[in-house]
C-alpha positions, -999 to 999 in steps of 0.1 A, spaced: 487 -251 -144 475 -270 -174 490 -304 -162 471 -298 -129 437 -298 -148 448 -328 -169 458 -346 -135 422 -332 -120 406 -348 -151 426 -382 -147 417 -383 -112 380 -378 -120 379 -406 -147 396 -429 -121 373 -423 -95 347 -430 -117 359 -464 -122 352 -470 -84 317 -460 -90 317 -483 -122 330 -509 -101 303 -507 -75 276 -501 -102 291 -534 -118 285 -553 -90 251 -545 -88 245 -551 -126 223 -579 -139 247 -593 -163 284 -599 -173 277 -579 -205 269 -548 -184 299 -549 -165 320 -558 -195 306 -527 -216 312 -505 -183 350 -516 -180 354 -509 -218 338 -475 -218 362 -465 -185 392 -479 -204 384 -459 -236 380 -425 -213 412 -434 -192 432 -441 -222 422 -407 -236 428 -390 -206 461 -408 -199 474 -400 -236 465 -361 -231 485 -360 -196 515 -378 -213 513 -354 -242 512 -323 -219 539 -335 -197 562 -347 -221 562 -318 -246 573 -337 -275 586 -326 -308 569 -339 -338 600 -363 -345 599 -375 -305 562 -381 -311 565 -399 -342 593 -423 -324 573 -426 -290 535 -430 -298 540 -463 -318 561 -478 -292 536 -467 -265 507 -483 -284 522 -516 -283 530 -512 -246 495 -501 -241 484 -536 -255 508 -554 -232 493 -534 -201 457 -542 -210 463 -578 -207 478 -569 -173 446 -549 -164 426 -577 -173 444 -598 -149 441 -573 -121 403 -572 -128 402 -608 -126 418 -608 -94 396 -580 -80 366 -600 -92 376 -631 -73 383 -612 -43 347 -596 -47 333 -630 -52 351 -649 -22 350 -613 2 320 -627 23 338 -661 31 371 -658 25 393 -688 35 430 -686 44 440 -706 12 419 -682 -13 435 -652 5 469 -665 0 460 -677 -37 449 -640 -42 481 -626 -27 503 -646 -48 484 -640 -80 488 -602 -71 524 -605 -65 531 -624 -96 511 -595 -114 535 -568 -99 562 -589 -115 549 -589 -147 540 -551 -146 577 -544 -136 590 -562 -165 566 -548 -188 578 -516 -177 613 -523 -176 610 -538 -215 592 -506 -225 620 -485 -210 647 -504 -228 628 -496 -262 622 -462 -254 659 -456 -247 666 -467 -283 639 -440 -295 646 -410 -272 671 -392 -249 677 -403 -215 661 -372 -199 632 -378 -219 627 -415 -210 633 -405 -171 604 -379 -176 581 -404 -191 589 -427 -163 581 -402 -136 547 -393 -154 540 -431 -158 548 -440 -120 528 -411 -108 497 -422 -132 502 -457 -117 504 -445 -81 472 -424 -84 452 -455 -99 465 -478 -71 457 -452 -44 422 -447 -57 417 -486 -63 431 -490 -26 406 -467 -13 378 -488 -31 387 -523 -22 382 -530 16 407 -550 35 404 -589 39 383 -598 73 
């Protein structure tokens, strides 16, 4: 029950991101957009960490090994999220008059980003295998994948198809 409440809280934060993106598009300055994004990231990081902690049920020793590795991984993912936001911003900028070339460029950038995300995840899981038992690594992978799928589904609901 507790993890369902945490999932609902995470979903609410991610949904707020959609509202934040819509708000940001109407904002007067890039600074306001950047502040909204950073606030979302801070809130999402807290909720995701809470969800991971509740789902993983770490012992004190496991937590001591996991969290430093995760913080490094989180920094890598932050750069990848920056790339995703840049793609989305370019998409929004070109949406009304999207050329075939621009559309294909965005697809290529998105595919390259997917490959970087997969490589980052693979590298992190290799590090986790050195620090945690296999079942715990698998559980983290499941939790992390569910979070990613939720975020992807919510973004997909907010971003219109190319016309």
